[in-house]
Residue, then its C-alpha position, 0 to 999 in steps of 0.5 A: x883127701x881123707x884117705x890119704x890122711x888115715x893112710x898117714x897115720x896108719x903109716x905113722x901108727x904101724x912104724x911106732x908100733x914097729x919100733x917100739x913094740x917090736x922087739x916086746x911081741x918077739x918070739x925068739x927073736x921073730x917078729x912079726x913085721x906090721x909094715x908089710x902088712x900096712x904097705x901091702x894092704x894099701x897097695x891092693x886096696x887102694x891100687x899101686x900109687x897108695x902102694x907106692x907111696x905108704x912103702x916109700x914113707x914107711x920104708x925112709x922112717x925105717x932108712x932113717x931111725x934103723x937103716x945100714x943101708x941108705x934108701x934100701x928098706x925104703x925101695x924095698x918096701x916101695x916095690x912091695x907095696x906097687x906089687x900089691x897095688x897090680x892086685x886092686x883090680x882082682x880085689x874083694x871087700x869080702x876076700x880075705x885069701x889074696x890079702x893073706x895069700x899077697x901079705x904071706x908072700x911080700x913077707x917071704x920076698x921082704x926077708x930073701x930081699x934082706x938076707x941076699x942084700x945084707x948078709x949073703x953080700x957079706x959073706x955070710x952064707x948060712x941060709x938055710x939056718x936065716x931061712x928056717x929060723x927068720x923067714x917062716x916063722x916072722x912069716x906065721x907070725x906075720x900072717x897071725x898078726x894079718x888076721x888081727x890087724x886086717x878086717x879093721x883096717x879094711x873096713x875103715x879104709x872102706x868106710x872113708x872111699x864109701x864116704x868119699x864117693x857119696x860126697x862126689x855124689x852130692x857135689x855132682x847134684x849140687 
């Protein structure tokens, strides 16, 4: 219950920060993708179900407020969360390499899918320009933000999980 509320709170906070401060912290028109960081992190820390739900909720909020295609970001972030949830079995609390790699790949896929479905299908064929000046800088910028955001997020999630296990043990002994 607490973990679900925590995920909902962090998801809402990430959405608000991305939508309000995204332009403020952008460099050359590129801002980090905090939504992908949050969705991917909850996916591989909490499993496929949490990643899927978190991705859907964040994407739905983004679709409602900023989306041009209904359901586009909901589906995209939902799949990103689900795919990252598949790595929960090989997730180690101490290792930061796997989360960094997964978030980097997730943000790259996010950028490619956005390009293909929002620009290429409209006849805008500037892929090298989009790759060099939008996708890759966003991936790098997202990785920098991941180094700042991931550790406190992981610590809070693991602490809540530990509390839930402790409470479960106490209930079993009573």
